[in-house]
N, C-alpha and C positions, 0 to 999 in steps of 0.2 A: 492728679489733675483735677479731681472733684474738689479737693480742699483748696486749691489755688483759685478756684472760681467762686468761692464764698465771698460775697461783697464786703463783709467786715474785714477780711484779710487785707485787701488792698487799701481800704479806707483807713485803717489804723496805721498801716505802713506810711501813708501820706501824712497823717496827723501826729504821729509819734516818731519823727525822724531822728530825735535825739536818743532813742533807745535802739538797742540791737535786737531786732525782731527776726533775724535770719536763723531761726532755730525751729526744730520740729515741735518743740513745746508750744510755740505760738501757732505754727501752721496746723498742728494736729489737735488743737483745743476743741474744735467742733466735733471731732471724732470721739474725744473723751466725753463730751456731752451726749453724743449718740449712745455710748455704752451706758451712761448714767440713766438715760431715758428708757432704752429698750429693755434693760434688765428687769424693769418693773411692769412692762407691758401696759402703759397707760393709754387711755382713749384720748385724753387731751393733755397738752403741755402748756401751763401758764407762763407766758414770756412777754417781753417787750417787743415792739415793732421791729427793732434792729436784729432780733434773734430769729425772726421768721425763716431766713435762709438756712439757719442751723437746723431748725426742725424739718425743713424740706430735705436737707441732706440726710437727716435721720430716716425720713420716709423712703428716700432712694435706697439707702443701705438695707433697710428692712425688706423692701421689695426685691432687691437683688439677692439677698440671703434666701428668701423664700423661693425664688426662682431656681437657685442653685441647689438648695438642700431640701426643698419641700416636696420633691417628687419621690416620696418614700415608696417602697415596693408594694405596699397595700393601699396606696392613696386612692386609686380608682375604685377598688372594691369597697373601701370604707366610705368614700363619697357617695357611691351608688346606694349603699345601705342607709346612709344618713338621709339621702334625698327621699327614699321610700317612707321615711318617718313623717314627711310633710303631708298635710291634708291636700286634697285635690286642688282646692283653691290656692293654698299656699305654694304648691308646686308650680302651678300655672303662672302665678305672679312672680315667683323667683325666676322662672325661665324668661319672662318678659324683661325683667330687670337685667338679667345676664346678657340678653341680646342687645338691649339699649346701651349697656356699658361697653361691651366688647366690640360691637359693630359700629356704634355711633359715638363712643367716647363720652357718654353722658355720666359725669362724675356723680351727680345726684342719685342716679340709679344704683351706683355702688354703695352709697351711704344708706339708701333705702333698704337695700338687700342686707346689709350688715345689721340694721335695726330689726329687720324681720327675723333674722336668725336668733337675735337675743330674745325675741318675744315668743318663739316657738317652744312650747313645753315638750319635754320628752327627749330633747337633744342633749347628748353629752358634750363636754368641752371639746373633745376630739372631733365629734360630729360637726360642731360649729366651725372649728378651725379648718377642717377639710372643705366644707361647703363655702366658707369665706374665701379660701384659696382658689377654689374652682370658679367662683364668681369673679375674682380679680384676674383670672387668667394665668395663674401659676399654680404651684403645688400647695401643700398644706401651709396655712398661714401660721408659721411658727412664731414669727415676730410681727405683731400687728403694727401697721403704719399709723402713728398718732396724728391728731389734728392740733393746730395751735388754738390757744384760748387767750384772747386779748381783753384787756380792760378798756374802759371808755377812753382813757388817756394812755394809749399804747406806747407812746414815746415821751418819757418825762423829761422836761427841759432842765438843763443845768444853769449855773450862774452866768455862763457866757453865751447862752443861746443854743449851744450844742446839746446833745443828749447828756443827761447827768451820768457821769462815770468817774470812778476814782482814778482811772488812767488819765483823764483830762484835768484832774484836780479842780473840779467845779461842782462839788457836792455839798449837801447839807445832811449831816448824819441824823438818823431817826431820834437819837437821844441827845442831840446837841443842845447846849445851854441857850436859853432865850436871848441872852445878850449877844452871843456869838451869831445866832440866826439873824438878829436885827442888823448887826454890823455887816454881815455878808450881803444881805439884800440891799442895804444902803450903798454899798460899794459896787453894786452891779452896774455894768455899762448900760447906757440908754440910747435913744435915737441920736446919732451923731449930728443931726441937723439942729438939735437944741443946744446951742452953745451958750445961750443966755436964757434966763427965766422967762423972758418975754417972747422967745422964739417958739413958733408953733411946731409941733412934731407929728409923727405918724406912728401910732401904736404897733402896726405890723412890722416896723423896722426896729422895734425895741425888744430885747430879751425879756424884760419884765412883763410885757404883755403875754408872753407864753405862759407865765405863771398865773396871770390873771385868768387865763382860759381854764386853768385847772381848779383854782381856788375861789374865784369870785362869782357871785350870782349876776343875773342879767342887769340888775339895777346898778351895781358897782361897775360893771363893764361899760355900760352906757355912759356913766359918769367919767370914766377914764378916757373913753374915745372922744367925748365932747370936750373935756377939759384939756386933753393933750393937743388936739388939733387946733384949739382956739387959744392955747397958752393960758387957759384959765386956771390950771393947776401946775405946780412944779413937779419935778421928777421925784422928790422926796415925798410929796403928797401922794403921788401915784403908788409909791412903794409901801406906804403905811398899811393899807388893807391886806396886802400880801403877807407882810410880817405878822400881823395879828392872826391871820388864818392859819399860817404854818405853825405858829406857837400853840394855837388852840388845838390843832390836830395832833401835835406832838405830846401834849400834856398827858393824856391817858396812856400813851405808849411809854413815856418816861416813868410814870407811876408803876406800870406793869413791870418794866425792866428793873426798877428798884426792888420790887417784891421778889423777883427771881434772884437778884444779886444778894439779897438777904437770906435766901434759902438755897444754898449751893447743893445740898443733898437732894432736894427735890429736882433740881436741874439735872443732876447726874442720873437720877432714876428715870426721868423722862427720856433722856438720851439713850439710856440702856434699853428701855422698853421699845423705843422706836427702832433702835439698831437691831434688836432681836426679830422684830416683825419684818424689817427690810431685808435682813439676811435670809430669812426663810423664803421670802418671795424670790430673791435673787438666786438662791441656790436651786430653786425649782426651775427657773428659766434657764440657768446654765446647764442643768442636767438635760433639759429638752434640746438645747442647742448642740451639746456634745453628742447626744444620741443621733440627732439628725445628720451631723457631720461624720458620724462613725468613729468618734474618738472617745466615747464613753469608757470609763474604766470598768 
């Protein structure tokens, strides 16, 4: 039921009616994301705006797991001992934050408390996890609930005005050839009201305007708004700065990609090193999870 309530589940079912999405692979994808996230215990998850519900599902699962399996036999004893390590001022402040969060639902108090625990010297990792769990109102915080980390443009527009997605076939690849980029932008739909070059238009009704918001400075955007609404510029004129900006942004990316393509052994080493680090972190988390669940070997 949790998975069926994820907004992207129904949204893509509506938009991709030509595909068979009645599979668990599609329904359970956010749960796979949850596993990929929680196994590394991150504080933040960099995502697009459309993925926020997936991270919220991750947070719900982490909280539910901590509630079910965080009440270890020594939780109260360990938490009491950890609390005694706080200074008088820190202990009073921690209690204030706990009351404000648990009695008044003040989420900022929870965040302040978590930050406080990170700053207190002399606490072990287990001490911090127990105190964080106590603050949140459940047992030991085995799996921390991460926050989303959004960029300025948290929902990147595609060639048709929807979010850019390979599923919607409306993308520009990071290493796409300049000629292909120019052709795709030139073929983008514009304001339907502009049937002729002399017809005035409205930027807010044009998918190209969404790209201007990402790539153009204030001067160019003013030029677009004035020129479009007065029919002073044509749609191809409007698209030209976007084409130039995208190609300029891609140039160093393409050069970097070419360097790695010419050095496959370096790529293999980077992947191997990263895999080794990731595996060590994941194994530690899995061990903690299995111990908490009572299924450790």
